[in-house]
N, C-alpha and C positions, 0 to 999 in steps of 0.2 A: 375431491378434496372436502371433507370437512371444515367448520372453521374451527373444531377442537385440535384438528391435526395440524393445520395453517398456524394455530397459535404454539402448539407444543413444540413443532420443526422448524418452524421460519423465524417467526418472532424471536426466539433467544439469540438469535444471530442479526437482527438487525443493527446492535452498535458497531460489528466488526463492518458490514457492510459500509456501515458510514464512514468510519475511520477508513477504510479501503477507498473508499469514491473519495474522502476528503485528499489523503495522500496522492490521489493520480490528480486531482482538479485545484488543489490547494485554494478553495475558497469553499468556506463552511454552507452559504446559502445553495451553492450548487451542488456540493454535495448531498446536502437533505433532500433536495429535487430528485436527484438520481436515486437516491436509497428510496424515496417512496415510489419512484416508477419503476425500481427493481422490485419492488412488495407489489404494485400493481400487476406486473407484469407475471410473476411468479402464483398471484392468486388466478389470472385469467389462463394461464397453463396448467392449472392445479390437475388436468389427467394424466401428464408427464410424473408427476409425484410419484407414484406408486411404481413406477418402472426405476426409480433413481438408487442407486444404491448410498451415494453420499449428496443428500440435501443441501447441505451445507456450500459445498462446493459448487454445485448447479448456481447457487444465488449468487456467489461470487464470481462466476462467469457471468451472470444476467448483467450484476451490477458494472464488472468491466467493461463489457462490449458497450452500456449504455455511457460509462465516463469516456470511453474512448473516441465513442460519435460525438458527444459533447465537445471534445477536444478537436475533433476533424472539422467541426462546423467554424466557417468563418467569423462568427460571430464569437467565437471565445477563444482568449490568450490564457494558458498557463500561468499563474504565479511563479515568478522566481521565487518568494521570500518562504522557505522551507520552515524555518523557524517558528512560525503560523502552526504548523500543522505538527509540529511537536514541542512540547515545552520542556524547559531546561530544568533538569533537578535543581532542587534549592540549594543554595550554596551558602558557606558560613561567611556570616555578615560582618564578622569580625575580621576577617581576611581581603580588602576587595580587590587586591593583585591576586590574588590565587581566584577567587570568584571571574574577573574578568580574562584570567586565563582560559577556563573553563570555557566560559561565554564565546571567546573566539574559535578555542578549539573545537565547541559543538557547532558555530556558524561554517567552520572548514568542513567538517564530517559532513554537514547538510549538504554545503554547495559540491562537494565532493560527488555525494552520492545523486543529487540532483543532476549532475553532469553525465550519468553513466548513460550508456543506451537505454533505451526503453525496457526490451526484455531483461537485462541485469538487473535493472533498475526494481522491477514487480517481482522477479524472484528474491531478490534481497530484501524485499519488505516483506513479502509474504511468509519467507523464512526466518530470518530474524527479527523483526517487529513484530508480526503478527502470529508466528509459533506453528506454521502449519506445517503439516507432513510433505515430505518431498510426495507423494502419491497424490495429496489433497490439490497440491500447487500443479500438478501436472494435469489432473483433472481440470481444474479452475482455467488454465491457459492453454489448455488442448496441446499438450506435447507430450512426449514420454519421461520417464522419470529419469533417465540418463541425461537427457539435456535440461532438465532442471538441475541436476546436479553438477554438471558444468557449465550451466549459466552462473549457478550461485559462486561455484569457486571461481571463475574469471571476473565476477562482481566484486569479491572480497578481495583478488588479488588487486585489480586495479584501484581499488581505494586504497588499501593498506601501501601500494607502492607511492600515489599520488599523496598520502599524510604523511611517508617519510619524506617525498623529496621535499616537501614544505618545511617539514621539523628540520630537516638537514641542511638543506639550502636555500632554503626561502622560496624556493620554486613554486608555482602556482598554475 
C-alpha cells in the first residue's frame, strides 16, 4: 500500500474509529491511543488491503478488537458515564424545567443502553449512532447479517421496554 492509498482510504475514517473506540472505552485518552494503534496496525498489515472489499469495516474491526483487548486487561475499567461520550443537544435556556427533563431523559437512555449486553450495545451503536449498514456491521463484528438484525431488534426492544417501564411506573 502506498502512502497515497493509505491517505485516501484509511485516514478519512479516522474520526469514526475514534468515536467507536471512545464509545467502547468511555475515555478520550484511551480512545486516542486505540485509534493510533489501529492506524499503525492497518499500516503494518497493508498487504491485506488489496484483498479487502470494505477497508472501513476492516479498520473498525481492528479498532474493536484492540478496544476489547484493552477492556479485558486488568488495568482498565470501563467508565460508567456515557454522558461524556455523547453531548446532549442544546436546550432552550428560557425553560429550565424542560431542559432538566430532557437531560434526565438522556441520562436514562444512556444508562439503559449502557446496561445492554455487549453484542446488543455494539450493534445498536454501529447502526443507530454511527449509521453503518447491516452488511458493514456484520463484517466488523464477524457475524452474519441476520444476526445483526436480530441483535438490533432485541436491543431496541429492551431499551424501549426499559424506558416505558421507567416512564409509566418509575421502575429502573
